[in-house]
MIDO-87097 format. One record per residue: residue in one letter; x, y, z of N, C-alpha, C in turn. Coordinates in steps of 0.001 Angstrom, whole numbers, plus 524288, in hexadecimal, padded with zeros to 5 digits. Last residue first. Layout:
N
aXYZXYZXYZ...
// end
This chain:
115
sA42DAC7938AE5F8A44BCC7DD0AE301A4095C81E9AE26CiA41F4C74F0AF2CBA3F99C74C9AEDA2A4141C79BFAEAD4pA4D94C71D3AFA3BA491AC7522AF8DAA4715C7417AF35DpA5015C6409AFD46A51A9C696EAFC5AA4CF7C6CABAFA8DtA454AC6679B0516A4AF7C6624B051CA4CB8C6257B00E2fA3AC9C6DD6B0947A3CE4C6ADFB04E7A42D5C6B1FB050FfA3089C6E1CB1216A3624C6F02B1175A3805C6B8FB0CF8aA24E1C739FB152BA274DC6FEAB1192A2CF2C7195B10B3lA1C69C74BDB1F91A214AC76AAB1D61A2385C7255B1A01lA0E74C75BFB1ED5A134BC72E1B1F96A17E0C75F6B1D7EeA0168C7515B226BA05CEC7878B210DA0AC0C7582B226Bv9F520C714FB1EFF9FA3EC6F42B20749FE2BC7365B1EC5p9E94BC772CB23949EDA0C76E4B1FD69F25EC7424B2237e9E00CC6E57B29C49E2FEC7339B29829E74CC72C3B2569a9DBF6C6488B29B09D854C68DAB28C89DB12C6E20B2872g9E411C5ADCB23069E192C5D6AB276E9DDFFC61D2B25C6v9EA31C56D7B1B819E5C5C539BB1D209E2D8C55FDB21BDn9F15DC5A53B10BD9EF1CC5C72B15869EA4AC592FB16D2r9FB7CC52C3B0B939F5E5C53ECB0B689F427C55FAB10BBlA0666C51DFB03A4A0497C5337B08E39FEFAC5521B0878aA0F27C48E5AFD2AA0AAFC4C73AFD2CA0950C4D99B02D7hA19AAC4391AF528A1707C44C7AFA0FA1295C48A0AF941eA23EEC3BAFAF0C7A1EE9C3E12AEF81A1BE5C3EE0AF496aA311EC3E51AF301A2C82C3B85AF4EAA278BC3E69AF34EgA3A0DC43FFAF042A37A9C4099AEC62A32D7C3DA2AEE23iA3F03C4492AFCF8A3FC0C4624AF787A3D1DC421DAF403pA3583C4271B074DA3A6CC4188B047FA3A68C439DAFEEDiA30A8C4AD7B104CA2F15C47F9B0BA3A33F7C4747B0848aA2F15C4B7CB1DC6A32ADC4C37B1967A3104C48AFB14F3aA269BC521EB2698A27D7C4D88B236EA2B90C4F12B1F14iA216CC55B2B3313A24D9C56D2B2EA9A25FAC51C2B2BC2qA1773C5B5DB3B3CA1A4DC56F1B3906A1D4CC589BB3427gA1184C63B6B3E5FA15D3C6224B41BFA18FEC5D98B3FAFaA05B1C5FA5B38BEA08AEC63DDB3B2EA0CBBC61B7B3EFDeA074CC5344B31CAA0469C57ADB33FAA0809C5B6CB36C7lA051EC48F1B29C0A0920C4CCEB2B0FA063AC51A0B2CEFpA036AC3B6FB2734A0150C405EB2934A05D6C43ECB2AC2aA0795C358AB1B65A0881C3654B20F8A05F7C3B6FB22A5eA0857C2BCAB1193A05BAC306AB13AFA06C9C30BCB1982tA0FB9C26D0B0722A0F01C270AB0CCDA0C74C2C2AB0E60dA12EAC2648AFD1CA0DE2C23E0AFE55A0C92C2422B0425gA1952C321CAFCDAA18BDC2D28AFA0CA134CC2B08AFB00vA13E2C3819B070AA1903C378AB0491A190BC322CB020CtA0AB5C40BBB0B94A0B71C3BF2B088FA10D2C3C26B0615lA05ACC45C7B16EBA0A2AC45F5B136BA0A84C40A7B10BBi9FAA7C4C00B1ACD9FCB0C46D1B1982A0110C47B2B1599s9F902C554CB25589F994C53B3B1FE89FAF2C4DF0B1F8Fr9F48BC5FE7B2CC29F53EC5A39B2C639F554C58A4B26ACg9F99CC6C17B32799F637C68AEB2F799F7C4C62F7B2F97tA05E7C72DCB31FEA0071C727DB339B9FDA5C6E74B3040lA1038C6FDCB2F62A0F47C73F1B3350A09BAC73A1B357AiA1822C65A9B2BD3A12B0C675BB2C1AA120DC6B2FB30A7yA2271C6583B2393A2137C661FB2921A1BC1C687DB2974vA28CBC5DF0B1A40A242EC6103B1B8FA2358C60E7B2171tA32E3C5D6FB114FA3196C5CA3B16C8A2D01C602CB1806eA371DC577AB0629A3359C5B47B0837A3229C59BBB0DD1vA42B6C5692AFF60A3FDAC5479B03D3A3C17C58CAB055FqA43D1C57B0AF177A4362C5A02AF6A8A40F1C5636AFA8EtA4350C5421AE750A488DC5555AE96DA4863C57A0AEEEApA3910C51F8AE46DA3D2DC4E5DAE2C7A428AC4F6AAE527hA2E0BC5178AEADEA3278C551DAEA9AA373DC51C3AE94DiA213DC4EC6AE644A2681C4CE7AE787A2A42C5182AE75AhA13ADC4D48AEA11A17EAC4F99AE702A1D15C4D84AE90ArA062CC4D99AEC60A0AF1C4A6FAEBCCA0EE3C4D28AE83DgA0149C5A13AF172A011FC5523AEE95A0667C526FAEE27v9FD45C5ECDAFC7AA01E0C5F83AF92AA027FC5A3DAF67Ae9EFB4C60D4AFE129F427C5D44AFDFF9F886C5F74AFAA5r9E492C6476B06219E838C650EB01B99ECDFC6163B0266g9DE8BC6413B0F1F9DCB5C614AB0A829E051C618EB05CDp9E2D6C706CB13A29DFF2C6B93B149B9DDF2C6933B0F80p9EEA8C7525B0D059E973C75C5B0F3F9E6CCC707FB103Dv9FB3FC75FAB0FDF9F7D4C7248B0D2D9F26AC72C3B0FB2rA05FBC7E1AB0E9DA00C0C7D99B10EB9FD68C7A18B0D6DvA1362C7F44B1199A0F61C7D26B0E1BA0A49C7CAFB1128lA1F00C8610B1105A1A61C8521B1431A1619C8384B106AsA2B8FC8115B0D63A26A4C83B0B0C16A2293C8262B1034vA3929C818DB0BADA34D2C808BB0F3DA301CC83ADB0D6AnA44A6C7B2CB06AEA40D0C7F64B069BA3C22C7DA9B09D0aA529FC78D3B0847A4D13C778AB0915A49A9C7C3CB07D1lA5CC2C7C01B0633A5BDCC7672B0720A561AC74F4B079FaA5DD2C8698B057AA5F58C8391B00E6A5E1DC7DBEB0176nA5539C8F65B0977A57B9C8AA6B0B65A58E4C8735B06ADdA51EDC982EB0428A52A2C9884B09D4A55CBC93FBB0BFAaA5135C94DFAFA01A5457C998DAFB0DA5572C9A30B00E1rA4A1BC8CC6AFAC5A4F94C8B71AF9C9A532FC901EAFAE5tA41A8C9221B04E4A42DCC9033AFFABA489CC8EAAAFF50lA37A1C91ECB0E2CA3D41C9233B0D3EA3E65C8FA1B0805lA2CA3C92B6B0B6DA2EF6C9550B0FF4A34D4C961BB0F43pA21C8C936EB0322A275EC9247B038BA29A5C9557B0823kA15B4C8F0CB0639A18EEC93B8B06D1A1E9BC91E6B06F0mA0A29C896BB004CA0F80C8944B0258A11DDC8EB6B02C6w9FEF3C811EAFEDCA015CC8648AFF53A06BBC85D6B01C4i9F6A6C7A76AF6509FAC2C79F8AFA459FDCBC7F19AFA3Cg9F034C7BCAAEDDA9EDE6C7C11AF30D9F1B1C7B40AF77Da9F77AC73A1AE55A9F35AC7788AE6099F11AC773BAEB97fA0429C71C0AE4419FFD2C6F6FAE71D9FBC1C73A5AE85CrA0C2CC7718ADF2BA0A9DC71F5ADD26A05AAC6FCEADF9ApA0DDCC80BBAE41DA0DB1C808EADE66A0BD8C7B58ADC25hA05A9C8486AEE89A09CDC80FCAECC9A0980C8077AE6D8eA02D0C91D2AF02AA00E2C8C9AAEEEFA0567C895EAECCDqA0891C9896AFAC3A0868C97B5AF51EA0629C9249AF42CwA06DECA21BB04A0A0656C9CABB030CA060BC9C7AAFD14eA0FFFCAC6DB06D8A0B01CAA96B04CBA0B3ECA4B9B03B2gA166CCB127B129BA160ACAF6CB0D32A10B8CAD35B0BDAaA1739CAC3AB1FCBA17FECB040B1BC5A173BCADDEB165CtA16E4CA400B2658A1233CA748B2625A1292CAB7AB21EFtA208BC9F6AB2625A1C3BC9C7BB23C4A1740C9FBAB2366dA2BE3CA569B22FEA2749CA625B2647A22A8CA372B23A9aA3943CA2A0B2359A3461CA222B2071A2FDDCA269B244FiA4505CA8FBB23C2A40BCCA71EB2707A3BCBCA720B23B5rA51D3CA838B21A0A4CEACA84AB1EB0A48B6CA5DCB2220iA5C7ECAF96B24E6A58C0CABCAB26E2A53B7CAC6FB23D5pA68F1CB0CDB1E9CA639BCB2B1B1F9AA6035CAE40B21A6fA7559CB026B248EA716CCAD7CB216AA6C0ECAFB3B229DmA8157CB690B23E2A7C4ECB632B266CA785FCB3C5B22AD
// end
């Protein structure tokens, strides 16, 4: 019998992102739950940005739950809002900026998982 791990986005405490001041996150599923991916809930307040960065060994997939943002991948900018999803290739420099009046909340999936 396999245990079922259910993550509740309403449970747990928000933690400030270790690299991006003013950005908040909740780890939902970790490598211990899924050897192939991890998932976090991320909150980007109005006017804030997850600055440019790279994941050298992961694809990052972001699914926007609420709000409006601009996703930058390399030199390309694209609007990304609630109900939309985007995959960011391994090694691509990227950033996400909240351009709306409400917080952007998103699910970030990393494959393979970030250690």
